MOPAC internal coordinates of N, CA, C and O (Angstrom, degrees):
PM7 1SCF
backbone

  N    0.0000 0     0.00 0     0.00 0    0    0    0
  C    1.4537 1     0.00 0     0.00 0    1    0    0
  C    1.5272 1   108.57 1     0.00 0    2    1    0
  O    1.2310 1   121.67 1   -27.40 1    3    2    1
  N    1.3043 1   114.41 1   152.60 1    3    2    1
  C    1.4541 1   121.36 1  -177.61 1    5    3    2
  C    1.5228 1   109.20 1  -126.33 1    6    5    3
  O    1.2310 1   120.18 1   -38.95 1    7    6    5
  N    1.3188 1   117.25 1   141.05 1    7    6    5
  C    1.4566 1   121.42 1   176.41 1    9    7    6
  C    1.5212 1   108.88 1   -76.49 1   10    9    7
  O    1.2310 1   120.97 1   -51.07 1   11   10    9
  N    1.3359 1   115.74 1   128.93 1   11   10    9
  C    1.4641 1   122.03 1  -178.92 1   13   11   10
  C    1.5143 1   110.35 1  -127.66 1   14   13   11
  O    1.2310 1   121.21 1   -20.69 1   15   14   13
  N    1.3197 1   115.30 1   159.31 1   15   14   13
  C    1.4642 1   121.92 1   170.57 1   17   15   14
  C    1.5185 1   107.34 1  -120.83 1   18   17   15
  O    1.2310 1   120.97 1   -54.21 1   19   18   17
  N    1.3165 1   115.76 1   125.79 1   19   18   17
  C    1.4638 1   122.22 1   179.68 1   21   19   18
  C    1.5179 1   108.91 1  -112.22 1   22   21   19
  O    1.2310 1   120.92 1   -39.37 1   23   22   21
  N    1.3278 1   115.85 1   140.63 1   23   22   21
  C    1.4512 1   121.50 1   178.82 1   25   23   22
  C    1.5113 1   109.61 1  -110.51 1   26   25   23
  O    1.2310 1   121.32 1   -25.53 1   27   26   25
  N    1.3205 1   115.09 1   154.47 1   27   26   25
  C    1.4492 1   120.50 1   175.69 1   29   27   26
  C    1.5060 1   110.92 1  -164.77 1   30   29   27
  O    1.2310 1   120.91 1   -18.13 1   31   30   29
  N    1.3221 1   115.86 1   161.87 1   31   30   29
  C    1.4612 1   121.15 1   177.95 1   33   31   30
  C    1.5217 1   109.14 1  -158.58 1   34   33   31
  O    1.2310 1   121.87 1   -25.39 1   35   34   33
  N    1.3147 1   114.03 1   154.61 1   35   34   33
  C    1.4623 1   121.65 1   177.52 1   37   35   34
  C    1.5196 1   107.64 1  -149.62 1   38   37   35
  O    1.2310 1   120.21 1   -30.69 1   39   38   37
  N    1.3166 1   117.20 1   149.31 1   39   38   37
  C    1.4524 1   120.71 1   173.78 1   41   39   38
  C    1.5230 1   109.09 1   -96.81 1   42   41   39
  O    1.2310 1   121.59 1   -25.33 1   43   42   41
  N    1.3301 1   114.56 1   154.67 1   43   42   41
  C    1.4644 1   122.69 1  -177.85 1   45   43   42
  C    1.5225 1   107.62 1  -118.05 1   46   45   43
  O    1.2310 1   120.69 1   -39.30 1   47   46   45
  N    1.3155 1   116.28 1   140.70 1   47   46   45
  C    1.4613 1   120.90 1  -178.36 1   49   47   46
  C    1.5141 1   114.35 1   -64.26 1   50   49   47
  O    1.2310 1   120.04 1   145.20 1   51   50   49
  N    1.3237 1   117.52 1   -34.80 1   51   50   49
  C    1.4597 1   121.12 1  -178.93 1   53   51   50
  C    1.5098 1   110.99 1  -164.54 1   54   53   51
  O    1.2310 1   121.42 1    -7.83 1   55   54   53
  N    1.3125 1   114.89 1   172.17 1   55   54   53
  C    1.4605 1   121.44 1  -176.75 1   57   55   54
  C    1.5293 1   111.10 1   -87.81 1   58   57   55
  O    1.2310 1   120.90 1  -115.91 1   59   58   57
  N    1.3159 1   115.89 1    64.09 1   59   58   57
  C    1.4567 1   122.45 1   174.28 1   61   59   58
  C    1.5220 1   107.67 1  -118.57 1   62   61   59
  O    1.2310 1   120.66 1   -36.03 1   63   62   61
  N    1.3259 1   116.34 1   143.97 1   63   62   61
  C    1.4616 1   120.75 1  -176.58 1   65   63   62
  C    1.5249 1   111.45 1   -54.12 1   66   65   63
  O    1.2310 1   119.85 1   130.75 1   67   66   65
  N    1.3229 1   117.89 1   -49.25 1   67   66   65
  C    1.4660 1   119.48 1  -176.50 1   69   67   66
  C    1.5238 1   111.87 1   -66.18 1   70   69   67
  O    1.2310 1   119.64 1   146.64 1   71   70   69
  N    1.3237 1   118.28 1   -33.36 1   71   70   69
  C    1.4662 1   120.60 1   176.51 1   73   71   70
  C    1.5251 1   111.07 1   -64.45 1   74   73   71
  O    1.2310 1   120.48 1   138.34 1   75   74   73
  N    1.3206 1   116.69 1   -41.66 1   75   74   73
  C    1.4626 1   121.65 1   178.29 1   77   75   74
  C    1.5285 1   110.03 1   -65.42 1   78   77   75
  O    1.2310 1   120.52 1   135.55 1   79   78   77
  N    1.3224 1   116.60 1   -44.45 1   79   78   77
  C    1.4609 1   120.72 1  -178.89 1   81   79   78
  C    1.5196 1   111.91 1   -65.71 1   82   81   79
  O    1.2310 1   119.81 1   134.73 1   83   82   81
  N    1.3155 1   117.97 1   -45.27 1   83   82   81
  C    1.4644 1   119.69 1  -177.48 1   85   83   82
  C    1.5297 1   111.03 1   -68.81 1   86   85   83
  O    1.2310 1   119.73 1   142.14 1   87   86   85
  N    1.3211 1   118.13 1   -37.86 1   87   86   85
  C    1.4692 1   120.29 1   177.72 1   89   87   86
  C    1.5284 1   110.59 1   -66.16 1   90   89   87
  O    1.2310 1   120.56 1   138.32 1   91   90   89
  N    1.3241 1   116.53 1   -41.68 1   91   90   89
  C    1.4616 1   120.02 1   179.00 1   93   91   90
  C    1.5200 1   110.63 1   -64.01 1   94   93   91
  O    1.2310 1   120.18 1   136.69 1   95   94   93
  N    1.3211 1   117.27 1   -43.31 1   95   94   93
  C    1.4663 1   120.40 1   177.17 1   97   95   94
  C    1.5269 1   110.78 1   -59.55 1   98   97   95
  O    1.2310 1   120.53 1   136.01 1   99   98   97
  N    1.3196 1   116.60 1   -43.99 1   99   98   97
  C    1.4664 1   120.18 1   179.07 1  101   99   98
  C    1.5272 1   110.45 1   -60.08 1  102  101   99
  O    1.2310 1   120.27 1   135.42 1  103  102  101
  N    1.3154 1   117.09 1   -44.58 1  103  102  101
  C    1.4657 1   121.24 1  -179.41 1  105  103  102
  C    1.5221 1   111.33 1   -64.47 1  106  105  103
  O    1.2310 1   120.02 1   131.70 1  107  106  105
  N    1.3169 1   117.58 1   -48.30 1  107  106  105
  C    1.4632 1   121.03 1  -178.05 1  109  107  106
  C    1.5290 1   110.60 1   -63.85 1  110  109  107
  O    1.2310 1   120.26 1   135.88 1  111  110  109
  N    1.3232 1   117.11 1   -44.12 1  111  110  109
  C    1.4757 1   120.17 1   177.96 1  113  111  110
  C    1.5257 1   111.49 1   -59.16 1  114  113  111
  O    1.2310 1   121.13 1   136.82 1  115  114  113
  N    1.3213 1   115.44 1   -43.18 1  115  114  113
  C    1.4696 1   119.54 1  -177.85 1  117  115  114
  C    1.5309 1   110.91 1   -67.02 1  118  117  115
  O    1.2310 1   119.74 1   139.06 1  119  118  117
  N    1.3137 1   118.10 1   -40.94 1  119  118  117
  C    1.4689 1   121.13 1   176.53 1  121  119  118
  C    1.5254 1   109.48 1   -61.77 1  122  121  119
  O    1.2310 1   120.47 1   135.64 1  123  122  121
  N    1.3276 1   116.70 1   -44.36 1  123  122  121
  C    1.4663 1   120.55 1   179.53 1  125  123  122
  C    1.5302 1   110.75 1   -63.72 1  126  125  123
  O    1.2310 1   120.19 1   134.06 1  127  126  125
  N    1.3297 1   117.23 1   -45.94 1  127  126  125
  C    1.4667 1   120.96 1  -178.43 1  129  127  126
  C    1.5243 1   111.91 1   -63.43 1  130  129  127
  O    1.2310 1   120.12 1   131.11 1  131  130  129
  N    1.3271 1   117.37 1   -48.89 1  131  130  129
  C    1.4666 1   120.77 1  -175.71 1  133  131  130
  C    1.5199 1   112.56 1   -67.41 1  134  133  131
  O    1.2310 1   120.83 1   156.85 1  135  134  133
  N    1.3256 1   116.02 1   -23.15 1  135  134  133
  C    1.4615 1   119.95 1  -178.07 1  137  135  134
  C    1.5277 1   112.83 1  -110.58 1  138  137  135
  O    1.2310 1   120.71 1  -170.22 1  139  138  137
  N    1.3302 1   116.24 1     9.78 1  139  138  137
  C    1.4746 1   122.55 1   179.54 1  141  139  138
  C    1.5228 1   111.75 1    49.35 1  142  141  139
  O    1.2310 1   120.69 1  -129.09 1  143  142  141
  N    1.3266 1   116.28 1    50.91 1  143  142  141
  C    1.4609 1   122.19 1  -177.33 1  145  143  142
  C    1.5188 1   111.77 1  -100.99 1  146  145  143
  O    1.2310 1   121.50 1   -34.73 1  147  146  145
  N    1.2994 1   114.73 1   145.27 1  147  146  145
  C    1.4590 1   123.59 1   169.99 1  149  147  146
  C    1.5258 1   106.72 1  -112.48 1  150  149  147
  O    1.2310 1   119.83 1   -21.33 1  151  150  149
  N    1.3325 1   117.92 1   158.67 1  151  150  149
  C    1.4702 1   119.06 1   178.73 1  153  151  150
  C    1.5341 1   113.46 1   -53.10 1  154  153  151
  O    1.2310 1   119.61 1   145.36 1  155  154  153
  N    1.3160 1   118.35 1   -34.64 1  155  154  153
  C    1.4511 1   121.20 1   179.72 1  157  155  154
  C    1.5186 1   114.35 1   -67.55 1  158  157  155
  O    1.2310 1   119.97 1   164.62 1  159  158  157
  N    1.3393 1   117.67 1   -15.38 1  159  158  157
  C    1.4618 1   122.27 1   177.48 1  161  159  158
  C    1.5239 1   112.12 1   -81.69 1  162  161  159
  O    1.2310 1   120.46 1   165.15 1  163  162  161
  N    1.3344 1   116.72 1   -14.85 1  163  162  161
  C    1.4563 1   121.38 1  -171.89 1  165  163  162
  C    1.5223 1   111.73 1   -89.24 1  166  165  163
  O    1.2310 1   121.55 1   -44.67 1  167  166  165
  N    1.3301 1   114.64 1   135.33 1  167  166  165
  C    1.4596 1   121.67 1  -179.91 1  169  167  166
  C    1.5265 1   110.08 1   -96.95 1  170  169  167
  O    1.2310 1   120.11 1   131.74 1  171  170  169
  N    1.3313 1   117.40 1   -48.26 1  171  170  169
  C    1.4623 1   122.16 1   178.23 1  173  171  170
  C    1.5205 1   109.10 1  -165.90 1  174  173  171
  O    1.2310 1   121.02 1   -16.13 1  175  174  173
  N    1.3358 1   115.65 1   163.87 1  175  174  173
  C    1.4568 1   120.47 1   179.70 1  177  175  174
  C    1.5213 1   109.39 1  -145.64 1  178  177  175
  O    1.2310 1   121.32 1   -48.11 1  179  178  177
  N    1.3227 1   115.08 1   131.89 1  179  178  177
  C    1.4626 1   122.01 1   175.78 1  181  179  178
  C    1.5212 1   107.34 1  -111.03 1  182  181  179
  O    1.2310 1   120.58 1   -51.95 1  183  182  181
  N    1.3173 1   116.50 1   128.05 1  183  182  181
  C    1.4579 1   122.90 1   174.34 1  185  183  182
  C    1.5189 1   108.36 1  -108.66 1  186  185  183
  O    1.2310 1   120.51 1   -39.24 1  187  186  185
  N    1.3211 1   116.63 1   140.76 1  187  186  185
  C    1.4579 1   120.12 1   169.93 1  189  187  186
  C    1.5233 1   108.24 1  -126.07 1  190  189  187
  O    1.2310 1   121.42 1   -27.11 1  191  190  189
  N    1.3310 1   114.88 1   152.89 1  191  190  189
  C    1.4640 1   121.99 1   176.07 1  193  191  190
  C    1.5175 1   108.96 1  -129.85 1  194  193  191
  O    1.2310 1   121.16 1   -31.74 1  195  194  193
  N    1.3079 1   115.38 1   148.26 1  195  194  193
  C    1.4499 1   119.34 1   171.41 1  197  195  194
  C    1.5297 1   108.54 1   -69.87 1  198  197  195
  O    1.2310 1   120.52 1   -18.14 1  199  198  197
  N    1.3317 1   116.62 1   161.86 1  199  198  197
  C    1.4710 1   121.94 1  -175.04 1  201  199  198
  C    1.5255 1   114.10 1   -57.92 1  202  201  199
  O    1.2310 1   119.97 1   157.11 1  203  202  201
  N    1.3264 1   117.66 1   -22.89 1  203  202  201
  C    1.4600 1   120.75 1  -176.80 1  205  203  202
  C    1.5275 1   113.46 1   -84.91 1  206  205  203
  O    1.2310 1   119.86 1  -175.82 1  207  206  205
  N    1.3398 1   117.87 1     4.18 1  207  206  205
  C    1.4658 1   122.26 1   177.20 1  209  207  206
  C    1.5246 1   109.37 1  -120.07 1  210  209  207
  O    1.2310 1   121.21 1   -73.60 1  211  210  209
  N    1.3344 1   115.29 1   106.40 1  211  210  209
  C    1.4662 1   119.25 1   179.78 1  213  211  210
  C    1.5285 1   113.27 1  -144.00 1  214  213  211
  O    1.2310 1   120.20 1  -164.77 1  215  214  213
  N    1.3262 1   117.22 1    15.23 1  215  214  213
  C    1.4628 1   120.63 1  -177.73 1  217  215  214
  C    1.5306 1   113.10 1   -79.16 1  218  217  215
  O    1.2310 1   119.96 1   161.92 1  219  218  217
  N    1.3330 1   117.68 1   -18.08 1  219  218  217
  C    1.4693 1   121.40 1   179.86 1  221  219  218
  C    1.5170 1   109.26 1  -163.93 1  222  221  219
  O    1.2310 1   121.05 1   -21.97 1  223  222  221
  N    1.3352 1   115.60 1   158.03 1  223  222  221
  C    1.4530 1   122.06 1   175.84 1  225  223  222
  C    1.5277 1   109.31 1   -83.85 1  226  225  223
  O    1.2310 1   119.04 1   -50.17 1  227  226  225
  N    1.3377 1   119.44 1   129.83 1  227  226  225
  C    1.4659 1   120.28 1   175.45 1  229  227  226
  C    1.5310 1   112.50 1   -58.81 1  230  229  227
  O    1.2310 1   119.80 1   150.67 1  231  230  229
  N    1.3090 1   117.98 1   -29.33 1  231  230  229
  C    1.4686 1   120.65 1  -179.69 1  233  231  230
  C    1.5313 1   112.13 1   -60.12 1  234  233  231
  O    1.2310 1   119.92 1   152.49 1  235  234  233
  N    1.3120 1   117.76 1   -27.51 1  235  234  233
  C    1.4660 1   121.07 1   177.44 1  237  235  234
  C    1.5317 1   109.80 1   -59.71 1  238  237  235
  O    1.2310 1   120.58 1   139.87 1  239  238  237
  N    1.3184 1   116.50 1   -40.13 1  239  238  237
  C    1.4704 1   120.32 1   178.87 1  241  239  238
  C    1.5187 1   111.06 1   -65.68 1  242  241  239
  O    1.2310 1   120.40 1   140.10 1  243  242  241
  N    1.3230 1   116.85 1   -39.90 1  243  242  241
  C    1.4701 1   119.93 1   178.35 1  245  243  242
  C    1.5199 1   110.35 1   -63.52 1  246  245  243
  O    1.2310 1   120.06 1   140.42 1  247  246  245
  N    1.3055 1   117.48 1   -39.58 1  247  246  245
  C    1.4709 1   120.85 1   177.07 1  249  247  246
  C    1.5249 1   110.16 1   -63.59 1  250  249  247
  O    1.2310 1   120.17 1   140.04 1  251  250  249
  N    1.3512 1   117.29 1   -39.96 1  251  250  249
  C    1.4615 1   120.80 1   178.36 1  253  251  250
  C    1.5279 1   111.63 1   -62.36 1  254  253  251
  O    1.2310 1   120.54 1   154.13 1  255  254  253
  N    1.3424 1   116.58 1   -25.87 1  255  254  253
  C    1.4678 1   121.01 1   177.92 1  257  255  254
  C    1.5163 1   112.43 1   -83.99 1  258  257  255
  O    1.2310 1   119.97 1   179.16 1  259  258  257
  N    1.3212 1   117.67 1    -0.84 1  259  258  257
  C    1.4465 1   120.86 1   177.32 1  261  259  258
  C    1.5210 1   115.40 1    96.63 1  262  261  259
  O    1.2310 1   119.93 1  -167.26 1  263  262  261
  N    1.3139 1   117.75 1    12.74 1  263  262  261
  C    1.4653 1   120.55 1  -179.98 1  265  263  262
  C    1.5298 1   110.11 1   -86.06 1  266  265  263
  O    1.2310 1   120.71 1  -124.66 1  267  266  265
  N    1.3199 1   116.25 1    55.34 1  267  266  265
  C    1.4615 1   121.10 1  -174.73 1  269  267  266
  C    1.5250 1   113.48 1   -76.84 1  270  269  267
  O    1.2310 1   119.32 1   160.93 1  271  270  269
  N    1.3267 1   118.90 1   -19.07 1  271  270  269
  C    1.4650 1   121.72 1  -179.55 1  273  271  270
  C    1.5221 1   113.05 1  -100.52 1  274  273  271
  O    1.2310 1   120.30 1   178.82 1  275  274  273
  N    1.3343 1   117.03 1    -1.18 1  275  274  273
  C    1.4599 1   121.41 1  -177.59 1  277  275  274
  C    1.5225 1   109.26 1   -94.17 1  278  277  275
  O    1.2310 1   119.27 1   -55.73 1  279  278  277
  N    1.3315 1   119.00 1   124.27 1  279  278  277
  C    1.4608 1   120.40 1   174.87 1  281  279  278
  C    1.5326 1   109.81 1   -64.03 1  282  281  279
  O    1.2310 1   120.89 1   -51.56 1  283  282  281
  N    1.3251 1   115.90 1   128.44 1  283  282  281
  C    1.4623 1   122.15 1  -177.44 1  285  283  282
  C    1.5232 1   109.49 1  -123.14 1  286  285  283
  O    1.2310 1   120.77 1   -31.87 1  287  286  285
  N    1.3267 1   116.13 1   148.13 1  287  286  285
  C    1.4597 1   121.35 1   178.46 1  289  287  286
  C    1.5159 1   108.62 1  -141.87 1  290  289  287
  O    1.2310 1   120.55 1   -42.16 1  291  290  289
  N    1.3218 1   116.55 1   137.84 1  291  290  289
  C    1.4608 1   121.67 1   175.20 1  293  291  290
  C    1.5305 1   108.47 1  -113.33 1  294  293  291
  O    1.2310 1   120.92 1   -39.43 1  295  294  293
  N    1.3326 1   115.84 1   140.57 1  295  294  293
  C    1.4636 1   121.20 1  -178.94 1  297  295  294
  C    1.5243 1   109.09 1  -146.90 1  298  297  295
  O    1.2310 1   120.70 1    -7.06 1  299  298  297
  N    1.3223 1   116.26 1   172.94 1  299  298  297
  C    1.4598 1   123.48 1   178.29 1  301  299  298
  C    1.5153 1   110.88 1   -97.46 1  302  301  299
  O    1.2310 1   120.86 1   -39.93 1  303  302  301
  N    1.3214 1   115.96 1   140.07 1  303  302  301
  C    1.4616 1   121.05 1   168.79 1  305  303  302
  C    1.5218 1   107.97 1   -74.13 1  306  305  303
  O    1.2310 1   120.10 1   -27.82 1  307  306  305
  N    1.3068 1   117.42 1   152.18 1  307  306  305
  C    1.4593 1   119.08 1   173.90 1  309  307  306
  C    1.5224 1   108.56 1   -70.88 1  310  309  307
  O    1.2310 1   120.59 1   -36.31 1  311  310  309
  N    1.3096 1   116.48 1   143.69 1  311  310  309
  C    1.4649 1   121.89 1  -175.91 1  313  311  310
  C    1.5118 1   112.62 1   -85.17 1  314  313  311
  O    1.2310 1   120.27 1   -97.51 1  315  314  313
  N    1.3099 1   117.08 1    82.49 1  315  314  313
  C    1.4517 1   121.88 1   179.08 1  317  315  314
  C    1.5330 1   109.02 1   -82.32 1  318  317  315
  O    1.2310 1   119.81 1   -54.21 1  319  318  317
  N    1.3395 1   117.96 1   125.79 1  319  318  317
  C    1.4671 1   119.69 1   179.25 1  321  319  318
  C    1.5279 1   111.63 1   -56.55 1  322  321  319
  O    1.2310 1   121.17 1   -46.87 1  323  322  321
  N    1.3152 1   115.36 1   133.13 1  323  322  321
  C    1.4544 1   121.17 1   178.27 1  325  323  322
  C    1.5201 1   114.96 1    83.33 1  326  325  323
  O    1.2310 1   119.98 1  -179.30 1  327  326  325
  N    1.3290 1   117.65 1     0.70 1  327  326  325
  C    1.4634 1   120.58 1  -179.95 1  329  327  326
  C    1.5288 1   110.44 1   -70.12 1  330  329  327
  O    1.2310 1   120.87 1   -22.61 1  331  330  329
  N    1.3111 1   115.94 1   157.39 1  331  330  329
  C    1.4599 1   122.39 1   178.35 1  333  331  330
  C    1.5303 1   109.78 1   -58.76 1  334  333  331
  O    1.2310 1   119.30 1   -50.82 1  335  334  333
  N    1.3248 1   118.95 1   129.18 1  335  334  333
  C    1.4650 1   121.11 1  -179.19 1  337  335  334
  C    1.5303 1   112.80 1   -83.94 1  338  337  335
  O    1.2310 1   121.13 1   -15.19 1  339  338  337
  N    1.3320 1   115.44 1   164.81 1  339  338  337
  C    1.4672 1   125.03 1   173.32 1  341  339  338
  C    1.5299 1   112.61 1    52.89 1  342  341  339
  O    1.2310 1   120.62 1  -126.16 1  343  342  341
  N    1.3282 1   116.41 1    53.84 1  343  342  341
  C    1.4650 1   121.95 1  -177.17 1  345  343  342
  C    1.5296 1   110.25 1  -114.29 1  346  345  343
  O    1.2310 1   121.52 1   -46.27 1  347  346  345
  N    1.3218 1   114.69 1   133.73 1  347  346  345
  C    1.4681 1   122.27 1   169.02 1  349  347  346
  C    1.5241 1   105.85 1  -109.26 1  350  349  347
  O    1.2310 1   120.94 1   -51.98 1  351  350  349
  N    1.3306 1   115.80 1   128.02 1  351  350  349
  C    1.4609 1   121.11 1   176.95 1  353  351  350
  C    1.5159 1   108.94 1  -116.18 1  354  353  351
  O    1.2310 1   121.18 1   -23.06 1  355  354  353
  N    1.3240 1   115.34 1   156.94 1  355  354  353
  C    1.4663 1   118.94 1   173.05 1  357  355  354
  C    1.5124 1   109.99 1  -137.55 1  358  357  355
  O    1.2310 1   121.93 1   -28.55 1  359  358  357
  N    1.3176 1   113.91 1   151.45 1  359  358  357
  C    1.4587 1   123.45 1   171.30 1  361  359  358
  C    1.5221 1   104.82 1  -129.24 1  362  361  359
  O    1.2310 1   120.85 1   -72.01 1  363  362  361
  N    1.3249 1   115.99 1   107.99 1  363  362  361
  C    1.4561 1   122.66 1  -174.58 1  365  363  362
  C    1.5283 1   109.79 1  -107.79 1  366  365  363
  O    1.2310 1   120.71 1   -55.36 1  367  366  365
  N    1.3162 1   116.24 1   124.64 1  367  366  365
  C    1.4659 1   122.12 1   174.87 1  369  367  366
  C    1.5187 1   107.38 1   -98.22 1  370  369  367
  O    1.2310 1   120.71 1   -51.16 1  371  370  369
  N    1.3312 1   116.24 1   128.84 1  371  370  369
  C    1.4630 1   119.72 1  -175.63 1  373  371  370
  C    1.5211 1   110.33 1  -151.95 1  374  373  371
  O    1.2310 1   121.60 1   -15.00 1  375  374  373
  N    1.3294 1   114.55 1   165.00 1  375  374  373
  C    1.4582 1   121.22 1   172.10 1  377  375  374
  C    1.5155 1   107.78 1   -94.49 1  378  377  375
  O    1.2310 1   121.18 1   -44.69 1  379  378  377
  N    1.3203 1   115.34 1   135.31 1  379  378  377
  C    1.4620 1   119.94 1  -178.77 1  381  379  378
  C    1.5246 1   109.52 1  -144.58 1  382  381  379
  O    1.2310 1   121.48 1   -18.25 1  383  382  381
  N    1.3000 1   114.76 1   161.75 1  383  382  381
  C    1.4603 1   121.90 1   176.34 1  385  383  382
  C    1.5299 1   107.97 1   -62.88 1  386  385  383
  O    1.2310 1   119.35 1   -53.84 1  387  386  385
  N    1.3280 1   118.85 1   126.16 1  387  386  385
  C    1.4691 1   120.64 1  -177.88 1  389  387  386
  C    1.5255 1   113.66 1   -65.66 1  390  389  387
  O    1.2310 1   120.04 1   164.81 1  391  390  389
  N    1.3235 1   117.52 1   -15.19 1  391  390  389
  C    1.4620 1   120.48 1  -179.27 1  393  391  390
  C    1.5300 1   113.32 1   -89.36 1  394  393  391
  O    1.2310 1   119.88 1   177.08 1  395  394  393
  N    1.3198 1   117.83 1    -2.92 1  395  394  393
  C    1.4670 1   120.23 1   179.39 1  397  395  394
  C    1.5255 1   110.09 1  -104.39 1  398  397  395
  O    1.2310 1   121.36 1   -34.31 1  399  398  397
  N    1.3100 1   115.00 1   145.69 1  399  398  397
  C    1.4578 1   121.18 1   177.40 1  401  399  398
  C    1.5257 1   109.72 1   -78.74 1  402  401  399
  O    1.2310 1   119.94 1   -42.40 1  403  402  401
  N    1.3283 1   117.71 1   137.60 1  403  402  401
  C    1.4612 1   119.01 1   175.63 1  405  403  402
  C    1.5240 1   110.37 1   -67.00 1  406  405  403
  O    1.2310 1   120.84 1   -38.65 1  407  406  405
  N    1.3267 1   116.00 1   141.35 1  407  406  405
  C    1.4698 1   122.01 1   180.00 1  409  407  406
  C    1.5225 1   108.72 1  -114.29 1  410  409  407
  O    1.2310 1   120.68 1   -80.16 1  411  410  409
  N    1.3250 1   116.31 1    99.84 1  411  410  409
  C    1.4567 1   121.89 1   176.49 1  413  411  410
  C    1.5274 1   107.66 1   -77.04 1  414  413  411
  O    1.2310 1   120.26 1   -28.14 1  415  414  413
  N    1.3227 1   117.12 1   151.86 1  415  414  413
  C    1.4669 1   120.70 1  -171.64 1  417  415  414
  C    1.5270 1   110.39 1  -129.27 1  418  417  415
  O    1.2310 1   120.96 1   -58.55 1  419  418  417
  N    1.3176 1   115.76 1   121.45 1  419  418  417
  C    1.4622 1   122.20 1   176.20 1  421  419  418
  C    1.5187 1   106.94 1  -126.91 1  422  421  419
  O    1.2310 1   120.68 1   -59.56 1  423  422  421
  N    1.3326 1   116.31 1   120.44 1  423  422  421
  C    1.4633 1   122.03 1  -172.55 1  425  423  422
  C    1.5253 1   111.61 1  -119.27 1  426  425  423
  O    1.2310 1   122.03 1   -22.62 1  427  426  425
  N    1.3239 1   113.71 1   157.38 1  427  426  425
  C    1.4692 1   122.29 1   179.14 1  429  427  426
  C    1.5314 1   109.07 1    57.31 1  430  429  427
  O    1.2310 1   120.15 1    42.31 1  431  430  429
  N    1.3176 1   117.32 1  -137.69 1  431  430  429
  C    1.4685 1   120.84 1  -178.20 1  433  431  430
  C    1.5255 1   112.46 1   -68.68 1  434  433  431
  O    1.2310 1   120.13 1   165.34 1  435  434  433
  N    1.3212 1   117.37 1   -14.66 1  435  434  433
  C    1.4671 1   120.84 1  -179.11 1  437  435  434
  C    1.5175 1   112.57 1   -68.28 1  438  437  435
  O    1.2310 1   119.32 1   166.91 1  439  438  437
  N    1.3297 1   118.90 1   -13.09 1  439  438  437
  C    1.4690 1   119.54 1   175.71 1  441  439  438
  C    1.5288 1   110.04 1   -58.21 1  442  441  439
  O    1.2310 1   120.06 1   153.40 1  443  442  441
  N    1.3347 1   117.49 1   -26.60 1  443  442  441
  C    1.4672 1   120.59 1   179.44 1  445  443  442
  C    1.5265 1   112.45 1   -67.30 1  446  445  443
  O    1.2310 1   120.05 1   163.47 1  447  446  445
  N    1.3276 1   117.50 1   -16.53 1  447  446  445
  C    1.4622 1   120.48 1   179.86 1  449  447  446
  C    1.5232 1   111.96 1   -74.49 1  450  449  447
  O    1.2310 1   120.58 1   153.74 1  451  450  449
  N    1.3187 1   116.50 1   -26.26 1  451  450  449
  C    1.4706 1   120.99 1  -177.83 1  453  451  450
  C    1.5222 1   109.89 1  -139.18 1  454  453  451
  O    1.2310 1   120.31 1  -112.20 1  455  454  453
  N    1.3002 1   117.02 1    67.80 1  455  454  453
  C    1.4681 1   121.57 1   178.39 1  457  455  454
  C    1.5329 1   111.67 1   -57.68 1  458  457  455
  O    1.2310 1   120.55 1   152.69 1  459  458  457
  N    1.3359 1   116.54 1   -27.31 1  459  458  457
  C    1.4551 1   120.42 1  -179.83 1  461  459  458
  C    1.5177 1   112.55 1   -66.14 1  462  461  459
  O    1.2310 1   119.88 1   162.01 1  463  462  461
  N    1.3312 1   117.84 1   -17.99 1  463  462  461
  C    1.4609 1   121.28 1  -179.66 1  465  463  462
  C    1.5155 1   113.52 1  -100.22 1  466  465  463
  O    1.2310 1   120.15 1  -179.29 1  467  466  465
  N    1.3340 1   117.31 1     0.71 1  467  466  465
  C    1.4656 1   119.78 1  -173.95 1  469  467  466
  C    1.5223 1   112.84 1   -55.72 1  470  469  467
  O    1.2310 1   119.51 1   141.22 1  471  470  469
  N    1.3118 1   118.55 1   -38.78 1  471  470  469
  C    1.4561 1   120.59 1   179.28 1  473  471  470
  C    1.5137 1   112.60 1   -64.86 1  474  473  471
  O    1.2310 1   120.96 1   155.43 1  475  474  473
  N    1.3340 1   115.78 1   -24.57 1  475  474  473
  C    1.4559 1   120.40 1  -178.93 1  477  475  474
  C    1.5240 1   112.01 1   -89.71 1  478  477  475
  O    1.2310 1   120.13 1   173.14 1  479  478  477
  N    1.3099 1   117.36 1    -6.86 1  479  478  477
  C    1.4601 1   120.53 1  -176.53 1  481  479  478
  C    1.4763 1   109.88 1   -73.94 1  482  481  479
  O    1.2310 1   120.10 1   180.00 1  483  482  481

């Protein structure tokens, strides 16, 4: 097994706790599905939110998915003028088969953050 870092992002419709939680769950599930990950494969995960999302911690959604043994951290994105609003990002460290390509996941409007990966989406 090889240690990998996977990236992902999703946009949220508004600054409501349930919107943040459901978007985070969707993102985490999709990263897990596309990379054939189980919770035991995960080493740690960092979530960031843009300044306009503060109604809930994204880590709460990860806990709801059963990631109780994975160290999680939530932080703020830097506020770059003109940046895409209402974005949750993740950086997931995990063990994966060295022969498989990592599958980064960008959902909803966040696909605009990594146009270079669109073919892989």
